[in-house]
N, C-alpha and C positions, 0 to 999 in steps of 0.2 A: 666415083669413089666418095664424093661428098654426100651422096644420098645414103650410103651405108653408114658413114660416120654419124650423120644426123639421126638416123634411125637408132643407132646404138646409144647415142647420148639421150634420146628421148626415153628409151627403155630403161637405161640406168637411172635417170631422174625419177621415173615412175616407181621403180623398185626402192630407191632411197626414200621416197615420200611414204611408201607403205611401211618401211621399217622404222623410220624416225618421224613420228607424228608430232605435231605441235601440241602445246598445252591447250586445254580448253580455255574459255574466256575468263574463268575465275582463277587461272593459274594452277589448277589441279592436274597433275601428271602422274599420279600414283593410283593404281587400281585398288579396289575395295579390300580384297584379301590381303594385299601387301600393306595397306594402311592399318588394318587390324593387327597384323603381326608386328608391325613397327611400333604401334602404340603400346601393345601389351608387353612386348619384349623390351622396349625402351623404358617403360615405367619400372619394370622389374629390375633392369640393369641400373637405372638411376638410384633406386632405393637400396640395392645391394652396394653400390659404390659409396653412397653416403654412410651406410652402416660400417664400412671399413675404417673410416676416420684416418685416412692416409692420403698421400699424394697420388698413389695408384688408384685408390678409391675415388678420389676427385676426378681423375681422368675417366674412369668408368661412368661416373655420374654425369659428366659432360657428354660423353658419347650416348648414354641412355637418354639424356635430355634432347639431344638432336634427333634421335630416333622417335621419341615421343612427339616432338614438333612435327616431324615428317608424317607421322601417323594421324595426328589431329588436324593438320592443315591440308594434307594430301599433296603437298608440294615438296619436291626433291630438287635441290639446286644442282646436284650432279646430273640428274636426268635432264634438267633444263639446259645445262651447258652442252650436253651431248646430243640434245634433240630427241631424247627417248620419252615415250609416253606409254605406260602400261594400263591406262584407263580405257576400258572397253567402250566401244561405241563412239569414240572420238574420230571424226573424219580428218584426213590430212588436208592441209590448205595449199 
């Protein structure tokens, strides 16, 4: 029975490694398309929020700024916490 359990644990570990890849050495864990969408959408949302000149607009500007940061740096803290990486070509460790 131990052999079956060991095999299942190894299989589960391999599957988890494929789904949740680590960040690359530069901390980038967001794919190129996602980065572009985040940067463009975040910049537009930040500008729109600032143009509103209200507390709600400030909240939108902050959200847009965080998306802009995500797009320009390629790092997403939420992805990092969850162990997710959408950057193609990154091998699991």
